[in-house]
N, C-alpha and C positions, 0 to 999 in steps of 0.2 A: 229519728234521723241522727246519725253519728257525724259530728263535725270535728275534723282534725284542726288543731291549733295552726292557723295559717302562717304564723310568725314564730320561728324557732327561738327568737330572742325574747318572746313574751309580750311584745308590744302589740296592741290591737291594730289589725290591718284595716285599710279602707274597705275591703270587702266585708269583713266582720261587722264593722260599724254600719255599713250600708244595709246589711241584713237585719241587724239587731238594735241599732241605736235609734234614738229619737230624732225628729227632724232637725232640731237645733244642734244635736251632737253630730249628725251627718254633715251639716254645714260647717260646724266648727273644725272638724277634723281635716277639712280640705283647705283650711286657711294657709298652712305652709305651702301647699301647691299653688294657691292663688298668689302668695307673695313671691314665689319663684317666677311665676308667669309675669308678674308686674316688673320684677327686676330685669327679666329678659326682654320684655316689650312693654314699656309704660303705656302704650296705647291700648293694651289689652283691657285695663280696668274700665274705662268708659264704655268700651264695646260690651263687656260682660254685664255691666249695670244697665245700659240703655238699649242695647240691640234687641232685648226682649219686648220692648214697647213699640207699638205701631207708629206713633208720631215720630220717634227717633229714627225708625227704619225708613219711613217715607222721606224724611229730611236727608238721610244719607244717600238714598237713591238719586237724589238730585245731582249728585256728583258723578253719575254715570256718564261716560263719554261715547259718542258714536264711533263705530268701528267699520272699517272697510272689509268687505267679504274677502276671505282668503281663497286664492286660486288652488291652494293645496287641498282644500276640502273635497275636491273631486276625487282624490285618491283614497277616500274613506272605505272602510270595510262595511259600512252601513249603506248599501245601495238603495237608491230611490228615496232617500230622506232629504228634505229641503231644510236648510238651517233656519230660515225665517219662519217656516211653519212651526218648528219646535219652539223657537223663542216666543212666538205669539201665544202658543198654548201654555207655556210656562207663565207668561205674564197674566193670562186670563184665568187659568185653572190651577196653576202651581205644579202641573205634571204633564208629561207627554208619554203615552204608553207604547209608542210605535218603534222604539229603539230596541232591536233584538239582535243579539250576537249571532254571527254565522255559526252553524253547527260545529264545524271543525275547531273554531276558536274556543267555543264554550267547552267542548269535550277536552281540549288540550289543557285548559285551566283546571277543569274538574279532575283530570288525571293527575296533574301536578299536586293538587290539594289532597288527593287520596293517598299519595305515596310520600307525603311530606309531614313531619310531626307538626302539630299545632299546639297552641297554648290555651288551656281551659280558663274560662271566665276572666279573660284579660290578664291573667296572672302568668308570668314567665316561669314560675316555679312549677306549674302544672302542665308539663309537657307530655304529650302522648300522641300515638297514631290514631287517626280518625276511626279506623276500623276496630280499634280496641277501646272504644268509648266506655262500654260496660265495665271492662277490667280496670280502666283508669278511675272510674267512680269508686270502685271497691278499694283500689290502691290508695287513693287520696282521701277517702272517707267523706266525700261530699258530692252533691249533684253537680254535674258539669253541663250547663245549658248551652255553652258556645265554645267554639274552638277557633282562635284567631292566629293569623300567620305573621302579622306585623311586617317587618321589612323582608322576610323570607319570600314573600310573593314576588318580589322583584327579580327573583331567580327564574321566574317563568316568562319566557319570551312573549307568549301570547298575552299575558297580563300587561306587560310593558307596552305591547302594541296597542292594546285598548287604551291605556293611559295616554299614549301619544297620538291617538287617532286624530287626523286633521279636522274632521267634522265635529268631534266632541270639543276640541279646542276652540273651534269657530263658534259653536253654540255658546260656550261659556263666555267668550269674549263679547259676543253680541248681547247676551242676556245681562251681563254684569257691567259692561262698558270695557274700555281698553285696559283695565287694571286686573284682568283675570289671571290668577296664579294658582297652580296646582297645590293643594294642601297635602293630600295623602291618597294612596290607593290601598284599599282593604279587601281582603277575602276572608270569609269565616263560615263555619258550619253552625247551624242551629240544631241542637240535639234533643230528641225526646227523652224525657226522664220522668219516672214515676215518683221521685222523691222530692221534687222541688216544692218549697213552700211559697206562699205569696211573696215573701221578702226576696227569695231567690229569683222569682220572676221579675220583680221590680228591678233588681240589679241588672238583669239582661234586657230590660225594657220590653218584656213580653207581656202581652195582655193589656198594655196601657198605651195611650197615645202620648206622643212627645214631639218636640221640635228640636232639631240640632242647632247648636249655637257655636259654630267654629269661627264665624266672622260676621261682619255686618250684612253682607250679601253673599249668597252662595247657592249654586245648584249642585245636586248630587246625581250621579248616574248609577242606577242600580240594575244589576243583571242577575237572573237566576242561572245557576250552573247545572242544577239538577231539577227534575220536575217538581213543582210545588203546587198544591191545591189549597183550598180554604181550611183544610184540617192539618196542614203540615207547615204552619208558620209563615203565611204570606205577609208581605209588607203592605199594610193597609194605610191609605192616605185619605184625608178629608178634603175633597175638592174645594179649592178657593180659600183654604184656611191660611194661606200665606198672606192674604190681604185683610183678613179680619180675625180677631182673636178676643176671647173674653178677657176682661180686665184682670181677673184673678190669675189667669194663665200668663199674663204679661208681667205680673209683679212677683211671681213665685221664683224661688231660688232652687227648687228641686225639680227633678225630671220625672215625668210620667203622670198621666191623669186617667182615671177610670173611664172605660168606654161609655158607660151610662152618663157620666158627667159631661164628657166631650160631646156626645150626641145631643144632649140638651142644649149645649152652648151653640151648636150649629143647626139646630132644628129650624 
C-alpha cells in the first residue's frame, strides 16, 4: 500500500497516528484536542472520564425530567409511529428499528449526496465526488473508507426536514428528559476498498463494536439512503448493551472492540 504524507508541513496527522501509532501514542496525540474541548466547555472533562462507566451514567439519568407530548408530533413524516412506543423500546433494548424514511425523502437526500463532493476519512483535504471513489484513492494514494459531508448536508432541504421532524424531536425529549438538544446531523458514504489494512478499518470503526460518547445521554437516529445488506456495511447493534457493559469496555480510552471479544462479553 502506498501512503501519501497527509501533512505537507511534515507533522504527523491524527489519521497517521491512529493507523500506525501505539495505543499510548494514539491517546497522547489527542491531548491538544482534549485541552481545547476543556477550554471551550469545562464540563466536557468529567463527561469524557465518567460517562463511559455505567454507575455514572445511571446517576446522570436521574436528572431526566418528564416532558409533555408535543402536539406538533402529529405533523411528522413518519406516519403510524407512536412516540412512547419508541421511547419504551429505547429504554428496554437500546434501539427501535421501525423508523423508516419515506421513499421520496430518502431518494432526495441520496441524490444530493451523489452530486455533492464529500471528504474522505473525515479529512477536509481529501475532497472528491462519490462516483469517483476509485480515482480519488489513486489520486490521494490511500484507501478511502468513508466520505463525509459535514455542514454541506444542511444544503439539502430533505436532510434539514428530517433533522427538524417533530416526532424525532419529541422522541429525543421524552427519552432524554426536557434537556434534549441537537448535536449534529451527518450523512456519509461507506466505500468498499481492497486496500484497507486492519488499522484503516479501525480508523473508520469498521469490523469492530464501539459506543459513541458525544454526551452523557443521547439517542441517534440512523437511516439507510441506499440498499444495505449484511455484506455491504450494515450498522450492527448489540441489543441491551446500553444498560450493561464489560468493565474493561467502560474504562478504555480507545474506540473499537473486536467482534469476538464483544460477543463473549454479552453471551
